[in-house]
N, C-alpha and C positions, 0 to 999 in steps of 0.2 A: 362458172368461175374456174379458171385455170390456175393451179398453184405453181408458182415459180420459185427460184432460189434454191438454196441447199436445204434438203429435207432433214428434219430431226430423225435420227435412227434410234430405235428402241426394240426391245424384245417383243415380238408380236405373237399373237395366237394364230396357229395354223391348225385348224380344227377339222376333224372328220366326224360326221354324224352317223351313228349306228343304232339300229333298232333292236331292243330286247323284247318289249311287248309289241303286239301287232294290232290290237283292237282300238285303233284311233280314228278310223275313217268309216266304219260301218257298224251298225248295231245288229242284234239278232233279228233276223227276218228282213234285213235290208237287201237292196238289189244292186249295189255297186259291184260289178264282176271282179274288178282288179283288187278290191279290198273288202272281201266278205267278212262275216263274223267268224272268228276262229274259236272253237270250243275248247281247244287246248293249245299250249305253247308249241310253236314249230321251230323256234330258234335252234339252229344246229351248232353244237359246241365246236366241232372241227372247223366249220366255215368261219365262225366267230374268231377263233384263234388265228386262223390263216390270214384273215383280213387285218386283225390287230397287229400281228407280227410283221406285216408288210408295210405298215404306216411309217415307221421311222425312216425307211429307205426313201420315202417320197417327201421327206421334210416336215412331216407332221409333228406337233408337240402336244396336241390336245385331242381328246375324244369326248364328244357329247353323246350320252347314252339316253335314249328315249325308253323309259322304263315301263310306264303303263301298268298293266296287270301281270307283267312278267316276273314280278318279285313276290316272294312269300312275306307279306306284311304281318308284323306282329300286332300292330294297333288295329288293323282291319283285315283279318285273314279272309273275310268273305269276298274281298275284291280279287284276290289272287286266282289266276286261272290254273287249271290242272297242268302240271308240268312246270309251273313257275319255279324260277331259281330260288334257292334258299339264300338268306343273307350271307351265310358263310361262303357259299359258292361265288356270289357276286363279289364279295370282299376279296377273295383270292384273285379274281380277274382284275379287280382294281389294283391290287398289289403287283400283279404281273405287268399291267400297263405302266405303272410307275417305274418298274425295273427296266423298262425299255425307254425311259425318258418321256413318257406320255402322261399328261395330267388328265385324269378322268373327271368329268363334270356331269351332273344329273339334269334330266329334263322330265317334268311331269306336265302334260298339256291340260290346262284347265279351260280351254276354249269349249264352249257349249257345242261346237261342231266336231270336236275331236275328243270327247270325254266319255265315250261308251265304256271305256276301261274302268270307269268308276262304278260300273254296275248300277244298282238301284239309286245310288247317290247322284248319278247324272240326271235323274228325274226329280231331284230335290233342290234344284239350283236356287241359290240365294236364300236359303233357309238357315236357321241356327244349326241344324244337323249338318248341312252341307259345309258350313264354315268350319265346324269342329273337325270334320273328316279331312278337309283340305289342310288344316293346321297340323293335324296328327301325322298325315302322310309326309308333308314337307319336313317336319321335325325328324321323323324317322329316317327319311332318306338323307337328310343333311348330316345326321350322326353317322350313318353308314359310310358316307363319302368324306368323313372327317372335316365337316364344315368347310366346303370348298369356297373359292373366291366368288364363283358365279353359280346361279341356279336358274335354269331356263324354265319358264312358266307357260310357254306356248302362246295362247291367247290369239291365235290366227283364225281367219276364215269363219268367223261367227256370223253367218248369214244364211238365208234360206237356200241359196243356190248350192251350198255345200252340204245341205242336209236333205235335199229333195228326195233322195233315194232311200232315206232312213224311215223306220217305222215311227220314230218319235222325233219331233223337231222342237227346238227351243232356242230362242234368241234373246239375249239381253241387249237392251238399247239405252242410249242416252246416259243419264246419271247412274243407272243401275250397273251398267258395264264398268263405269269408272269406280263406283263404290267397291265392286268385287275385285277389280284390279288393284286398287289401293290396299285392300285388305291383304291380298297375296303379297304385294310388295313389302308391306309392313312386317309380315312374318319373316320373310327372307332377311330384311335389314336388321331385325331384332336378333337374328341368329348370326349376324356378321357376314352375310352373303349379299352380293349385289344381284338384284333381280334382272332377268334377261328375257326379252320377248321378241316374237316376230312382229314386224312393224307394218304389216299390210293394212291395218286400220287406217293409216294415214293416206292410203290411196283414195279412200271413199269420203272421209271427213277430216281433211287436212287442218282446217282451222281449229276444230275442237282438239285434235290430236296434239298439235304443237302448242296449244295453250294449256292443256291439262296433263300431258305426259311429263313426269319428273325427269330432270336431266340425270338423275342418279340411276335410271333404268337403262341398261345396255340394249341397243337396238340391232336387230337383224332384219333389214329389208332383204327380199329375195326375188330373184327372177331367173328363169331357166332357159329362155329362148335367145335368139340373136339380139344383140344390143346395137341398135341402129341410130345414126345421127341424121338430123334434118340437113338440108343444104346450107343453112346458116350456122351449123356446128352444134346446135342444141340437140338434146336427146328427144327421141320421137315418142316414147311411151311414158305414161305416168308411173308405171311399175318400176322402171329403173331410173327415171328422173327423180324418184323418191330418195335415192342416195344423195343427190345434190340438195334436196330440200332438207333432209336430216342434217346435213353438214351446215347449211345456211342457218339452221336454228340451233346449232351447237351441240348436237347429240353425239355421244360416242357410238361407234358402229362396228359390227362384224358382218360385212356383206356376205351373203350366202349364194353360192352357185350350185350347179348340178349338171351332170350329163344326162339327166332324165329326158330332156327335149333335144338338145344339140350338143355335140362333142366339144365345141370350142367356147362354151359359155363361161367356164372358169377363167380362161385367158382374158376374155373381154371384160369380165367383172373386175379382175385385178387391174387391168389397164385403166378402167374408169375410176376405181378407188385410188390408185396411185396418183392420178392426175387431179382429182377433184376433192379428195377428203384430206383434211389437215392431218399430218402424222400423229399429232398428240391426241386426235379423236379417232384415229383408225386403229382400233384394238387388234384387229387381225382379220382373217378370212375363214370361211367354213364352206365345206362342200357336203351335199347330201344326195346320195344316189337314189333315195326314195324307193328302195326295194327291201324286202325282208331278208333276214340273215339266214338263208336256207340254201341248200346245194344248187338248186336251179338258178339262183341269183348270184352265185359266187363271183363269176367273171364280170357281172355288172358292177358289183361292189368294188372289185379290184380295179376295174377300168376307171371308175370314178376317182379313186385315189391316185392312180397313175396319171390321169389327165391333170389333176391338181398339182402333182409334182412337176410335170412338164411346164405348166403355166407359171408356177413359182420360180423355176429356174429362168424362164424367159423374161418375166416382168420384174422380178426382184433378184437379179444375179448377185447383187451386192450382199444379199442375205443368205446365199447358198453356202 
């Protein structure tokens, strides 16, 4: 579907994804080389500040923070990794972001494929203890962020392929996945926040996803490679064709790009979004460098932000 006519203009989210916690992709004893288990927090404060301070110059107005075990939780201190930031420290960083015109938003990933940060509770999935811990953490983080408009819950890549290198694998399927997702959605909504998830579940079970996913949940489909069209103008891959499917079913979206695979992905993602997603459902865009906030990754992080800025100017000059 090609959208024609004059587009409704509104304030959009231009979001940068940054990692505080690191233990999302590998558990202790796992074998994934690029994402091992980290026994202590490695996030570098100087790199963090340098990246954050660069964002306004590239047109960003939002920062999504992947927290994981990088915060000293009061409700469950047993989760926090050595070196985790205190709540006071993170609060100062949130205030600094706001002083730059950036809105900080929280993310806690509750996917069974990315929840090693939950420590022992990641092995208590779908139990009464697990549900209480999830609720405690969401409430604590929501309060720290002053009950933000959106709360990202992750929920991506819950399959064997993304856990094959781990020492412990667990996958929720069918109604159990939905039960737990609804539980998390309800916590956010009761606190006045809109739940936000990665949308890759719809690649594999589109009928169930579009039938059961509430329209109240903000969707972030993601794809980081070249976006190609077939000779007839349709899109070649289900991974980015999902942007059109989400639009067809009336979901609000924040398409997510990255320089992780190719440098021009953000530009192509914005072109697709502008052409095919109705402006009232296009909440904004986000980029994720998918590298840790450490000195050796500083220029990777800055490059991801710079590419986003160039893409925004090229595709949305009217919003610059």
